[in-house]
All heavy atoms as a GROMACS GRO file, in nm:
protein
  597
    1MET      N    1   0.087  -0.117  -0.002
    1MET     CA    2   0.001  -0.002  -0.002
    1MET      C    3   0.090   0.122   0.003
    1MET      O    4   0.183   0.132   0.078
    1MET     CB    5  -0.088  -0.003   0.127
    1MET     CG    6  -0.183   0.108   0.133
    1MET     SD    7  -0.308   0.048   0.247
    1MET     CE    8  -0.366   0.176   0.324
    2THR      N    9   0.061   0.220  -0.089
    2THR     CA   10   0.144   0.337  -0.097
    2THR      C   11   0.101   0.440   0.008
    2THR      O   12  -0.013   0.448   0.050
    2THR     CB   13   0.132   0.406  -0.238
    2THR    OG1   14   0.000   0.442  -0.254
    2THR    CG2   15   0.176   0.307  -0.346
    3GLU      N   16   0.202   0.513   0.051
    3GLU     CA   17   0.179   0.617   0.158
    3GLU      C   18   0.110   0.737   0.092
    3GLU      O   19   0.151   0.783  -0.014
    3GLU     CB   20   0.312   0.658   0.219
    3GLU     CG   21   0.301   0.758   0.329
    3GLU     CD   22   0.226   0.705   0.455
    3GLU    OE1   23   0.225   0.581   0.473
    3GLU    OE2   24   0.172   0.787   0.528
    4VAL      N   25   0.011   0.788   0.157
    4VAL     CA   26  -0.062   0.909   0.114
    4VAL      C   27   0.025   1.031   0.144
    4VAL      O   28   0.077   1.048   0.256
    4VAL     CB   29  -0.200   0.920   0.185
    4VAL    CG1   30  -0.268   1.048   0.143
    4VAL    CG2   31  -0.283   0.800   0.158
    5PRO      N   32   0.044   1.120   0.048
    5PRO     CA   33   0.121   1.239   0.074
    5PRO      C   34   0.058   1.323   0.189
    5PRO      O   35  -0.063   1.336   0.193
    5PRO     CB   36   0.113   1.318  -0.059
    5PRO     CG   37   0.078   1.217  -0.162
    5PRO     CD   38  -0.004   1.113  -0.093
    6VAL      N   39   0.144   1.376   0.276
    6VAL     CA   40   0.101   1.454   0.386
    6VAL      C   41   0.020   1.576   0.340
    6VAL      O   42  -0.078   1.612   0.405
    6VAL     CB   43   0.224   1.503   0.470
    6VAL    CG1   44   0.185   1.597   0.582
    6VAL    CG2   45   0.298   1.379   0.531
    7LYS      N   46   0.059   1.631   0.226
    7LYS     CA   47  -0.012   1.746   0.172
    7LYS      C   48  -0.159   1.715   0.149
    7LYS      O   49  -0.247   1.797   0.175
    7LYS     CB   50   0.052   1.795   0.040
    7LYS     CG   51  -0.012   1.911  -0.022
    7LYS     CD   52   0.054   1.950  -0.156
    7LYS     CE   53  -0.021   2.064  -0.213
    7LYS     NZ   54  -0.033   2.063  -0.351
    8ASP      N   55  -0.189   1.594   0.098
    8ASP     CA   56  -0.329   1.555   0.077
    8ASP      C   57  -0.405   1.545   0.204
    8ASP      O   58  -0.522   1.588   0.213
    8ASP     CB   59  -0.333   1.421  -0.002
    8ASP     CG   60  -0.282   1.427  -0.141
    8ASP    OD1   61  -0.261   1.540  -0.192
    8ASP    OD2   62  -0.263   1.323  -0.203
    9LYS      N   63  -0.344   1.488   0.308
    9LYS     CA   64  -0.409   1.474   0.436
    9LYS      C   65  -0.438   1.616   0.498
    9LYS      O   66  -0.544   1.637   0.554
    9LYS     CB   67  -0.323   1.393   0.534
    9LYS     CG   68  -0.316   1.248   0.499
    9LYS     CD   69  -0.228   1.174   0.604
    9LYS     CE   70  -0.218   1.028   0.571
    9LYS     NZ   71  -0.138   0.958   0.672
   10ILE      N   72  -0.340   1.702   0.486
   10ILE     CA   73  -0.358   1.839   0.538
   10ILE      C   74  -0.468   1.914   0.465
   10ILE      O   75  -0.555   1.975   0.528
   10ILE     CB   76  -0.226   1.916   0.533
   10ILE    CG1   77  -0.122   1.855   0.630
   10ILE    CG2   78  -0.243   2.066   0.563
   10ILE    CD1   79   0.017   1.909   0.617
   11GLU      N   80  -0.470   1.907   0.337
   11GLU     CA   81  -0.569   1.977   0.257
   11GLU      C   82  -0.712   1.925   0.291
   11GLU      O   83  -0.806   2.006   0.311
   11GLU     CB   84  -0.543   1.965   0.108
   11GLU     CG   85  -0.426   2.049   0.062
   11GLU     CD   86  -0.394   2.030  -0.085
   11GLU    OE1   87  -0.451   1.935  -0.149
   11GLU    OE2   88  -0.307   2.100  -0.135
   12TYR      N   89  -0.726   1.793   0.304
   12TYR     CA   90  -0.850   1.729   0.341
   12TYR      C   91  -0.892   1.778   0.480
   12TYR      O   92  -1.011   1.817   0.498
   12TYR     CB   93  -0.839   1.577   0.332
   12TYR     CG   94  -0.965   1.508   0.376
   12TYR    CD1   95  -1.070   1.494   0.289
   12TYR    CD2   96  -0.976   1.454   0.505
   12TYR    CE1   97  -1.187   1.431   0.329
   12TYR    CE2   98  -1.090   1.393   0.538
   12TYR     CZ   99  -1.197   1.378   0.453
   12TYR     OH  100  -1.312   1.315   0.494
   13THR      N  101  -0.804   1.775   0.573
   13THR     CA  102  -0.833   1.812   0.714
   13THR      C  103  -0.875   1.956   0.722
   13THR      O  104  -0.974   1.990   0.790
   13THR     CB  105  -0.717   1.782   0.806
   13THR    OG1  106  -0.689   1.640   0.796
   13THR    CG2  107  -0.752   1.818   0.951
   14VAL      N  108  -0.803   2.045   0.652
   14VAL     CA  109  -0.830   2.186   0.658
   14VAL      C  110  -0.972   2.210   0.599
   14VAL      O  111  -1.054   2.287   0.653
   14VAL     CB  112  -0.724   2.269   0.578
   14VAL    CG1  113  -0.774   2.409   0.549
   14VAL    CG2  114  -0.592   2.269   0.658
   15SER      N  115  -1.006   2.148   0.486
   15SER     CA  116  -1.135   2.161   0.426
   15SER      C  117  -1.250   2.114   0.520
   15SER      O  118  -1.349   2.175   0.530
   15SER     CB  119  -1.145   2.088   0.292
   15SER     OG  120  -1.055   2.143   0.201
   16LEU      N  121  -1.224   2.001   0.580
   16LEU     CA  122  -1.321   1.940   0.669
   16LEU      C  123  -1.345   2.030   0.792
   16LEU      O  124  -1.458   2.052   0.834
   16LEU     CB  125  -1.282   1.800   0.708
   16LEU     CG  126  -1.388   1.706   0.755
   16LEU    CD1  127  -1.504   1.693   0.653
   16LEU    CD2  128  -1.333   1.569   0.789
   17VAL      N  129  -1.235   2.080   0.846
   17VAL     CA  130  -1.248   2.168   0.965
   17VAL      C  131  -1.321   2.296   0.927
   17VAL      O  132  -1.406   2.344   0.999
   17VAL     CB  133  -1.110   2.201   1.024
   17VAL    CG1  134  -1.120   2.313   1.125
   17VAL    CG2  135  -1.047   2.077   1.087
   18SER      N  136  -1.296   2.348   0.806
   18SER     CA  137  -1.363   2.471   0.764
   18SER      C  138  -1.512   2.445   0.749
   18SER      O  139  -1.595   2.526   0.792
   18SER     CB  140  -1.302   2.513   0.626
   18SER     OG  141  -1.371   2.622   0.577
   19ASP      N  142  -1.549   2.330   0.692
   19ASP     CA  143  -1.691   2.298   0.674
   19ASP      C  144  -1.757   2.275   0.812
   19ASP      O  145  -1.877   2.310   0.833
   19ASP     CB  146  -1.711   2.180   0.585
   19ASP     CG  147  -1.695   2.210   0.440
   19ASP    OD1  148  -1.666   2.330   0.407
   19ASP    OD2  149  -1.721   2.122   0.357
   20PHE      N  150  -1.688   2.212   0.902
   20PHE     CA  151  -1.735   2.191   1.039
   20PHE      C  152  -1.762   2.324   1.106
   20PHE      O  153  -1.868   2.346   1.170
   20PHE     CB  154  -1.635   2.108   1.117
   20PHE     CG  155  -1.685   2.065   1.254
   20PHE    CD1  156  -1.754   1.940   1.264
   20PHE    CD2  157  -1.662   2.136   1.363
   20PHE    CE1  158  -1.802   1.894   1.390
   20PHE    CE2  159  -1.709   2.095   1.488
   20PHE     CZ  160  -1.779   1.975   1.503
   21ALA      N  161  -1.671   2.418   1.088
   21ALA     CA  162  -1.686   2.551   1.145
   21ALA      C  163  -1.810   2.622   1.091
   21ALA      O  164  -1.888   2.679   1.170
   21ALA     CB  165  -1.561   2.634   1.115
   22LYS      N  166  -1.830   2.613   0.964
   22LYS     CA  167  -1.950   2.674   0.902
   22LYS      C  168  -2.077   2.613   0.953
   22LYS      O  169  -2.174   2.682   0.983
   22LYS     CB  170  -1.942   2.662   0.748
   22LYS     CG  171  -1.837   2.750   0.687
   22LYS     CD  172  -1.828   2.726   0.534
   22LYS     CE  173  -1.707   2.798   0.480
   22LYS     NZ  174  -1.679   2.757   0.341
   23LYS      N  175  -2.077   2.480   0.962
   23LYS     CA  176  -2.197   2.407   1.005
   23LYS      C  177  -2.241   2.447   1.147
   23LYS      O  178  -2.357   2.456   1.175
   23LYS     CB  179  -2.170   2.254   1.000
   23LYS     CG  180  -2.287   2.167   1.043
   23LYS     CD  181  -2.267   2.025   1.026
   23LYS     CE  182  -2.392   1.946   1.069
   23LYS     NZ  183  -2.383   1.806   1.039
   24TYR      N  184  -2.144   2.473   1.233
   24TYR     CA  185  -2.171   2.506   1.376
   24TYR      C  186  -2.148   2.652   1.408
   24TYR      O  187  -2.142   2.684   1.524
   24TYR     CB  188  -2.095   2.409   1.467
   24TYR     CG  189  -2.142   2.268   1.458
   24TYR    CD1  190  -2.076   2.176   1.381
   24TYR    CD2  191  -2.265   2.232   1.518
   24TYR    CE1  192  -2.125   2.043   1.373
   24TYR    CE2  193  -2.313   2.104   1.505
   24TYR     CZ  194  -2.242   2.010   1.435
   24TYR     OH  195  -2.292   1.880   1.424
   25SER      N  196  -2.134   2.733   1.308
   25SER     CA  197  -2.112   2.881   1.327
   25SER      C  198  -1.996   2.906   1.420
   25SER      O  199  -2.009   2.988   1.518
   25SER     CB  200  -2.242   2.949   1.383
   25SER     OG  201  -2.346   2.927   1.290
   26LEU      N  202  -1.883   2.847   1.390
   26LEU     CA  203  -1.761   2.866   1.471
   26LEU      C  204  -1.653   2.923   1.379
   26LEU      O  205  -1.665   2.919   1.257
   26LEU     CB  206  -1.711   2.731   1.524
   26LEU     CG  207  -1.798   2.646   1.610
   26LEU    CD1  208  -1.739   2.507   1.629
   26LEU    CD2  209  -1.820   2.713   1.745
   27SER      N  210  -1.552   2.983   1.442
   27SER     CA  211  -1.436   3.021   1.362
   27SER      C  212  -1.360   2.894   1.332
   27SER      O  213  -1.379   2.785   1.401
   27SER     CB  214  -1.343   3.112   1.445
   27SER     OG  215  -1.283   3.047   1.549
   28THR      N  216  -1.272   2.895   1.235
   28THR     CA  217  -1.198   2.773   1.202
   28THR      C  218  -1.110   2.732   1.320
   28THR      O  219  -1.088   2.612   1.345
   28THR     CB  220  -1.112   2.791   1.075
   28THR    OG1  221  -1.034   2.908   1.083
   28THR    CG2  222  -1.204   2.795   0.952
   29THR      N  223  -1.054   2.832   1.394
   29THR     CA  224  -0.972   2.800   1.510
   29THR      C  225  -1.054   2.730   1.616
   29THR      O  226  -1.013   2.634   1.676
   29THR     CB  227  -0.909   2.933   1.567
   29THR    OG1  228  -0.829   2.990   1.463
   29THR    CG2  229  -0.826   2.900   1.688
   30GLN      N  230  -1.177   2.782   1.644
   30GLN     CA  231  -1.260   2.718   1.743
   30GLN      C  232  -1.297   2.577   1.699
   30GLN      O  233  -1.296   2.486   1.781
   30GLN     CB  234  -1.389   2.800   1.760
   30GLN     CG  235  -1.373   2.930   1.833
   30GLN     CD  236  -1.501   3.011   1.830
   30GLN    OE1  237  -1.566   3.022   1.727
   30GLN    NE2  238  -1.529   3.073   1.942
   31ALA      N  239  -1.327   2.562   1.571
   31ALA     CA  240  -1.360   2.429   1.520
   31ALA      C  241  -1.244   2.329   1.538
   31ALA      O  242  -1.261   2.217   1.582
   31ALA     CB  243  -1.407   2.434   1.376
   32PHE      N  244  -1.126   2.375   1.496
   32PHE     CA  245  -1.009   2.287   1.508
   32PHE      C  246  -0.989   2.249   1.655
   32PHE      O  247  -0.964   2.136   1.690
   32PHE     CB  248  -0.884   2.354   1.451
   32PHE     CG  249  -0.762   2.266   1.469
   32PHE    CD1  250  -0.736   2.166   1.378
   32PHE    CD2  251  -0.678   2.282   1.580
   32PHE    CE1  252  -0.627   2.078   1.395
   32PHE    CE2  253  -0.569   2.202   1.598
   32PHE     CZ  254  -0.546   2.098   1.505
   33ASN      N  255  -0.990   2.350   1.741
   33ASN     CA  256  -0.964   2.324   1.885
   33ASN      C  257  -1.068   2.230   1.942
   33ASN      O  258  -1.032   2.138   2.023
   33ASN     CB  259  -0.965   2.455   1.966
   33ASN     CG  260  -0.843   2.538   1.939
   33ASN    OD1  261  -0.743   2.488   1.890
   33ASN    ND2  262  -0.848   2.671   1.966
   34TYR      N  263  -1.194   2.240   1.907
   34TYR     CA  264  -1.299   2.150   1.952
   34TYR      C  265  -1.272   2.012   1.903
   34TYR      O  266  -1.277   1.913   1.980
   34TYR     CB  267  -1.435   2.199   1.899
   34TYR     CG  268  -1.553   2.110   1.936
   34TYR    CD1  269  -1.610   2.118   2.062
   34TYR    CD2  270  -1.600   2.019   1.841
   34TYR    CE1  271  -1.716   2.031   2.095
   34TYR    CE2  272  -1.707   1.933   1.874
   34TYR     CZ  273  -1.764   1.940   2.000
   34TYR     OH  274  -1.870   1.860   2.029
   35LEU      N  275  -1.246   1.993   1.773
   35LEU     CA  276  -1.221   1.868   1.716
   35LEU      C  277  -1.097   1.800   1.776
   35LEU      O  278  -1.089   1.680   1.800
   35LEU     CB  279  -1.209   1.872   1.563
   35LEU     CG  280  -1.337   1.912   1.492
   35LEU    CD1  281  -1.310   1.945   1.345
   35LEU    CD2  282  -1.439   1.800   1.501
   36ASP      N  283  -0.996   1.884   1.804
   36ASP     CA  284  -0.870   1.830   1.861
   36ASP      C  285  -0.895   1.790   2.006
   36ASP      O  286  -0.845   1.685   2.049
   36ASP     CB  287  -0.764   1.942   1.853
   36ASP     CG  288  -0.626   1.888   1.890
   36ASP    OD1  289  -0.591   1.775   1.848
   36ASP    OD2  290  -0.552   1.962   1.962
   37ARG      N  291  -0.969   1.871   2.079
   37ARG     CA  292  -0.999   1.842   2.221
   37ARG      C  293  -1.063   1.706   2.238
   37ARG      O  294  -1.036   1.633   2.338
   37ARG     CB  295  -1.082   1.954   2.279
   37ARG     CG  296  -1.117   1.929   2.423
   37ARG     CD  297  -1.202   2.044   2.481
   37ARG     NE  298  -1.242   2.017   2.617
   37ARG     CZ  299  -1.332   2.080   2.680
   37ARG    NH1  300  -1.400   2.183   2.623
   37ARG    NH2  301  -1.365   2.048   2.803
   38PHE      N  302  -1.152   1.674   2.148
   38PHE     CA  303  -1.228   1.547   2.162
   38PHE      C  304  -1.172   1.437   2.068
   38PHE      O  305  -1.243   1.341   2.033
   38PHE     CB  306  -1.377   1.574   2.141
   38PHE     CG  307  -1.427   1.662   2.242
   38PHE    CD1  308  -1.466   1.795   2.218
   38PHE    CD2  309  -1.445   1.619   2.378
   38PHE    CE1  310  -1.511   1.879   2.314
   38PHE    CE2  311  -1.492   1.707   2.474
   38PHE     CZ  312  -1.526   1.834   2.449
   39ASN      N  313  -1.047   1.455   2.027
   39ASN     CA  314  -0.973   1.349   1.950
   39ASN      C  315  -1.016   1.322   1.811
   39ASN      O  316  -0.980   1.222   1.751
   39ASN     CB  317  -0.960   1.222   2.029
   39ASN     CG  318  -0.892   1.244   2.164
   39ASN    OD1  319  -0.792   1.310   2.171
   39ASN    ND2  320  -0.949   1.187   2.270
   40ALA      N  321  -1.101   1.408   1.755
   40ALA     CA  322  -1.151   1.386   1.618
   40ALA      C  323  -1.039   1.408   1.511
   40ALA      O  324  -1.044   1.346   1.406
   40ALA     CB  325  -1.273   1.473   1.591
   41ILE      N  326  -0.944   1.493   1.544
   41ILE     CA  327  -0.833   1.519   1.449
   41ILE      C  328  -0.751   1.393   1.441
   41ILE      O  329  -0.710   1.345   1.335
   41ILE     CB  330  -0.753   1.643   1.492
   41ILE    CG1  331  -0.835   1.768   1.490
   41ILE    CG2  332  -0.627   1.656   1.403
   41ILE    CD1  333  -0.885   1.808   1.350
   42SER      N  334  -0.728   1.328   1.556
   42SER     CA  335  -0.651   1.201   1.555
   42SER      C  336  -0.730   1.093   1.481
   42SER      O  337  -0.670   1.013   1.406
   42SER     CB  338  -0.628   1.154   1.700
   42SER     OG  339  -0.541   1.242   1.765
   43LEU      N  340  -0.861   1.093   1.498
   43LEU     CA  341  -0.943   0.995   1.425
   43LEU      C  342  -0.928   1.016   1.275
   43LEU      O  343  -0.907   0.920   1.197
   43LEU     CB  344  -1.090   1.017   1.462
   43LEU     CG  345  -1.190   0.929   1.386
   43LEU    CD1  346  -1.188   0.784   1.441
   43LEU    CD2  347  -1.333   0.984   1.398
   44LEU      N  348  -0.929   1.142   1.227
   44LEU     CA  349  -0.908   1.169   1.087
   44LEU      C  350  -0.774   1.123   1.038
   44LEU      O  351  -0.763   1.069   0.931
   44LEU     CB  352  -0.926   1.317   1.062
   44LEU     CG  353  -1.067   1.380   1.056
   44LEU    CD1  354  -1.056   1.528   1.040
   44LEU    CD2  355  -1.137   1.317   0.938
   45GLU      N  356  -0.671   1.153   1.119
   45GLU     CA  357  -0.535   1.114   1.080
   45GLU      C  358  -0.521   0.963   1.069
   45GLU      O  359  -0.464   0.912   0.971
   45GLU     CB  360  -0.436   1.169   1.184
   45GLU     CG  361  -0.294   1.147   1.149
   45GLU     CD  362  -0.199   1.203   1.251
   45GLU    OE1  363  -0.239   1.295   1.327
   45GLU    OE2  364  -0.083   1.154   1.258
   46GLN      N  365  -0.574   0.892   1.167
   46GLN     CA  366  -0.562   0.748   1.171
   46GLN      C  367  -0.644   0.678   1.062
   46GLN      O  368  -0.603   0.570   1.014
   46GLN     CB  369  -0.605   0.693   1.308
   46GLN     CG  370  -0.514   0.730   1.420
   46GLN     CD  371  -0.570   0.690   1.553
   46GLN    OE1  372  -0.679   0.638   1.563
   46GLN    NE2  373  -0.496   0.718   1.658
   47HIS      N  374  -0.757   0.737   1.025
   47HIS     CA  375  -0.844   0.671   0.928
   47HIS      C  376  -0.868   0.749   0.804
   47HIS      O  377  -0.972   0.737   0.740
   47HIS     CB  378  -0.982   0.640   0.997
   47HIS     CG  379  -0.964   0.556   1.119
   47HIS    ND1  380  -0.941   0.418   1.112
   47HIS    CD2  381  -0.973   0.586   1.254
   47HIS    CE1  382  -0.933   0.373   1.233
   47HIS    NE2  383  -0.951   0.466   1.319
   48TYR      N  384  -0.768   0.825   0.764
   48TYR     CA  385  -0.779   0.906   0.640
   48TYR      C  386  -0.816   0.826   0.518
   48TYR      O  387  -0.899   0.866   0.440
   48TYR     CB  388  -0.648   0.984   0.618
   48TYR     CG  389  -0.642   1.050   0.484
   48TYR    CD1  390  -0.706   1.168   0.463
   48TYR    CD2  391  -0.582   0.989   0.371
   48TYR    CE1  392  -0.704   1.232   0.340
   48TYR    CE2  393  -0.583   1.048   0.250
   48TYR     CZ  394  -0.643   1.171   0.230
   48TYR     OH  395  -0.646   1.228   0.111
   49ASN      N  396  -0.756   0.706   0.507
   49ASN     CA  397  -0.779   0.622   0.387
   49ASN      C  398  -0.926   0.591   0.366
   49ASN      O  399  -0.969   0.575   0.255
   49ASN     CB  400  -0.693   0.497   0.395
   49ASN     CG  401  -0.550   0.524   0.373
   49ASN    OD1  402  -0.512   0.624   0.316
   49ASN    ND2  403  -0.464   0.436   0.427
   50VAL      N  404  -1.002   0.580   0.472
   50VAL     CA  405  -1.145   0.552   0.464
   50VAL      C  406  -1.220   0.684   0.461
   50VAL      O  407  -1.312   0.706   0.379
   50VAL     CB  408  -1.196   0.467   0.582
   50VAL    CG1  409  -1.349   0.455   0.579
   50VAL    CG2  410  -1.131   0.330   0.576
   51ALA      N  411  -1.186   0.777   0.548
   51ALA     CA  412  -1.257   0.902   0.563
   51ALA      C  413  -1.266   0.979   0.434
   51ALA      O  414  -1.375   1.036   0.400
   51ALA     CB  415  -1.192   0.993   0.670
   52HIS      N  416  -1.158   0.990   0.357
   52HIS     CA  417  -1.162   1.069   0.238
   52HIS      C  418  -1.248   1.012   0.125
   52HIS      O  419  -1.274   1.077   0.028
   52HIS     CB  420  -1.016   1.100   0.190
   52HIS     CG  421  -0.958   0.994   0.100
   52HIS    ND1  422  -0.901   0.880   0.148
   52HIS    CD2  423  -0.950   0.986  -0.037
   52HIS    CE1  424  -0.860   0.805   0.049
   52HIS    NE2  425  -0.887   0.869  -0.066
   53THR      N  426  -1.292   0.884   0.142
   53THR     CA  427  -1.378   0.825   0.043
   53THR      C  428  -1.527   0.852   0.075
   53THR      O  429  -1.612   0.831  -0.012
   53THR     CB  430  -1.361   0.673   0.034
   53THR    OG1  431  -1.404   0.611   0.158
   53THR    CG2  432  -1.215   0.636   0.004
   54LEU      N  433  -1.553   0.903   0.189
   54LEU     CA  434  -1.693   0.936   0.228
   54LEU      C  435  -1.725   1.082   0.193
   54LEU      O  436  -1.636   1.163   0.173
   54LEU     CB  437  -1.709   0.918   0.378
   54LEU     CG  438  -1.676   0.777   0.432
   54LEU    CD1  439  -1.681   0.775   0.582
   54LEU    CD2  440  -1.768   0.670   0.375
   55SER      N  441  -1.853   1.112   0.187
   55SER     CA  442  -1.890   1.249   0.155
   55SER      C  443  -1.859   1.336   0.274
   55SER      O  444  -1.853   1.293   0.389
   55SER     CB  445  -2.045   1.256   0.129
   55SER     OG  446  -2.120   1.236   0.248
   56PHE      N  447  -1.839   1.466   0.247
   56PHE     CA  448  -1.812   1.561   0.354
   56PHE      C  449  -1.927   1.563   0.454
   56PHE      O  450  -1.906   1.573   0.573
   56PHE     CB  451  -1.784   1.702   0.300
   56PHE     CG  452  -1.636   1.732   0.282
   56PHE    CD1  453  -1.552   1.646   0.223
   56PHE    CD2  454  -1.590   1.854   0.326
   56PHE    CE1  455  -1.419   1.672   0.209
   56PHE    CE2  456  -1.452   1.881   0.312
   56PHE     CZ  457  -1.370   1.792   0.255
   57SER      N  458  -2.049   1.559   0.404
   57SER     CA  459  -2.166   1.558   0.488
   57SER      C  460  -2.162   1.440   0.587
   57SER      O  461  -2.185   1.457   0.708
   57SER     CB  462  -2.291   1.553   0.406
   57SER     OG  463  -2.407   1.544   0.490
   58GLU      N  464  -2.131   1.323   0.540
   58GLU     CA  465  -2.122   1.208   0.622
   58GLU      C  466  -2.008   1.219   0.721
   58GLU      O  467  -2.021   1.183   0.841
   58GLU     CB  468  -2.102   1.078   0.538
   58GLU     CG  469  -2.112   0.951   0.612
   58GLU     CD  470  -2.114   0.829   0.521
   58GLU    OE1  471  -2.111   0.843   0.399
   58GLU    OE2  472  -2.117   0.723   0.581
   59MET      N  473  -1.895   1.274   0.680
   59MET     CA  474  -1.784   1.293   0.777
   59MET      C  475  -1.813   1.398   0.878
   59MET      O  476  -1.773   1.379   0.996
   59MET     CB  477  -1.656   1.328   0.694
   59MET     CG  478  -1.584   1.207   0.634
   59MET     SD  479  -1.558   1.072   0.757
   59MET     CE  480  -1.457   1.149   0.879
   60LEU      N  481  -1.880   1.502   0.840
   60LEU     CA  482  -1.919   1.602   0.941
   60LEU      C  483  -2.006   1.542   1.052
   60LEU      O  484  -1.989   1.567   1.169
   60LEU     CB  485  -1.990   1.721   0.877
   60LEU     CG  486  -1.900   1.810   0.788
   60LEU    CD1  487  -1.984   1.918   0.718
   60LEU    CD2  488  -1.789   1.872   0.867
   61ASP      N  489  -2.105   1.460   1.009
   61ASP     CA  490  -2.191   1.390   1.106
   61ASP      C  491  -2.112   1.295   1.190
   61ASP      O  492  -2.130   1.288   1.311
   61ASP     CB  493  -2.303   1.320   1.031
   61ASP     CG  494  -2.406   1.406   0.970
   61ASP    OD1  495  -2.410   1.526   1.008
   61ASP    OD2  496  -2.481   1.359   0.883
   62THR      N  497  -2.017   1.222   1.128
   62THR     CA  498  -1.934   1.127   1.203
   62THR      C  499  -1.848   1.200   1.305
   62THR      O  500  -1.841   1.153   1.422
   62THR     CB  501  -1.842   1.051   1.103
   62THR    OG1  502  -1.921   0.977   1.015
   62THR    CG2  503  -1.745   0.956   1.178
   63LEU      N  504  -1.791   1.310   1.266
   63LEU     CA  505  -1.708   1.389   1.363
   63LEU      C  506  -1.792   1.442   1.478
   63LEU      O  507  -1.752   1.441   1.591
   63LEU     CB  508  -1.638   1.504   1.291
   63LEU     CG  509  -1.531   1.460   1.190
   63LEU    CD1  510  -1.474   1.584   1.122
   63LEU    CD2  511  -1.417   1.381   1.256
   64SER      N  512  -1.912   1.487   1.444
   64SER     CA  513  -2.004   1.540   1.551
   64SER      C  514  -2.042   1.428   1.645
   64SER      O  515  -2.032   1.449   1.770
   64SER     CB  516  -2.133   1.595   1.486
   64SER     OG  517  -2.103   1.702   1.404
   65PHE      N  518  -2.080   1.313   1.595
   65PHE     CA  519  -2.113   1.202   1.685
   65PHE      C  520  -1.993   1.157   1.764
   65PHE      O  521  -2.002   1.122   1.883
   65PHE     CB  522  -2.167   1.083   1.606
   65PHE     CG  523  -2.303   1.112   1.545
   65PHE    CD1  524  -2.327   1.079   1.409
   65PHE    CD2  525  -2.407   1.171   1.618
   65PHE    CE1  526  -2.449   1.104   1.350
   65PHE    CE2  527  -2.532   1.195   1.554
   65PHE     CZ  528  -2.551   1.165   1.423
   66TYR      N  529  -1.876   1.147   1.701
   66TYR     CA  530  -1.754   1.103   1.770
   66TYR      C  531  -1.724   1.199   1.884
   66TYR      O  532  -1.692   1.154   1.994
   66TYR     CB  533  -1.638   1.101   1.669
   66TYR     CG  534  -1.514   1.040   1.729
   66TYR    CD1  535  -1.494   0.906   1.736
   66TYR    CD2  536  -1.414   1.124   1.777
   66TYR    CE1  537  -1.376   0.852   1.787
   66TYR    CE2  538  -1.298   1.074   1.833
   66TYR     CZ  539  -1.280   0.937   1.837
   66TYR     OH  540  -1.165   0.885   1.892
   67CYS      N  541  -1.729   1.330   1.862
   67CYS     CA  542  -1.702   1.429   1.961
   67CYS      C  543  -1.803   1.416   2.080
   67CYS      O  544  -1.766   1.427   2.194
   67CYS     CB  545  -1.700   1.570   1.912
   67CYS     SG  546  -1.554   1.601   1.806
   68LYS      N  547  -1.932   1.398   2.043
   68LYS     CA  548  -2.031   1.385   2.152
   68LYS      C  549  -2.005   1.258   2.238
   68LYS      O  550  -2.022   1.262   2.356
   68LYS     CB  551  -2.171   1.377   2.087
   68LYS     CG  552  -2.225   1.509   2.044
   68LYS     CD  553  -2.364   1.503   1.983
   68LYS     CE  554  -2.403   1.639   1.934
   68LYS     NZ  555  -2.534   1.638   1.872
   69ASP      N  556  -1.965   1.151   2.170
   69ASP     CA  557  -1.929   1.030   2.242
   69ASP      C  558  -1.811   1.045   2.336
   69ASP      O  559  -1.788   0.970   2.430
   69ASP     CB  560  -1.901   0.913   2.146
   69ASP     CG  561  -2.027   0.856   2.086
   69ASP    OD1  562  -2.137   0.886   2.131
   69ASP    OD2  563  -2.011   0.782   1.984
   70HIS      N  564  -1.729   1.148   2.306
   70HIS     CA  565  -1.610   1.178   2.391
   70HIS      C  566  -1.624   1.306   2.475
   70HIS      O  567  -1.524   1.364   2.516
   70HIS     CB  568  -1.490   1.183   2.302
   70HIS     CG  569  -1.450   1.056   2.243
   70HIS    ND1  570  -1.506   1.000   2.128
   70HIS    CD2  571  -1.363   0.957   2.293
   70HIS    CE1  572  -1.454   0.884   2.105
   70HIS    NE2  573  -1.370   0.849   2.202
   71GLY      N  574  -1.747   1.347   2.497
   71GLY     CA  575  -1.770   1.457   2.590
   71GLY      C  576  -1.809   1.594   2.524
   71GLY      O  577  -1.830   1.690   2.597
   72GLY      N  578  -1.810   1.599   2.395
   72GLY     CA  579  -1.842   1.724   2.328
   72GLY      C  580  -1.993   1.753   2.340
   72GLY      O  581  -2.072   1.665   2.370
   73ASN      N  582  -2.028   1.881   2.318
   73ASN     CA  583  -2.172   1.916   2.336
   73ASN      C  584  -2.225   2.010   2.226
   73ASN      O  585  -2.314   2.085   2.245
   73ASN     CB  586  -2.191   1.979   2.472
   73ASN     CG  587  -2.112   2.108   2.491
   73ASN    OD1  588  -2.043   2.149   2.406
   73ASN    ND2  589  -2.124   2.164   2.611
   74LEU      N  590  -2.166   2.005   2.106
   74LEU     CA  591  -2.220   2.084   1.995
   74LEU      C  592  -2.342   2.018   1.936
   74LEU      O  593  -2.357   1.902   1.932
   74LEU     CB  594  -2.116   2.102   1.885
   74LEU     CG  595  -2.011   2.208   1.906
   74LEU    CD1  596  -1.916   2.214   1.793
   74LEU    CD2  597  -2.064   2.344   1.936
   0.00000   0.00000   0.00000
């Protein structure tokens, strides 16, 4: 299996964080900090190969549920 370029992972994560921020009326910094606090950024990093094949809408829901399961309250 070939390694995914870091640039691709970063671009995907930035786009997803940006959409998450818009969905919940947060700044991108607030969205990143929230996702990082509840380990969703790590989830994205560990499961990028699957995550990037899903729709952004599905991933936003997944991140929301994941954060709620880990103590988030958005």
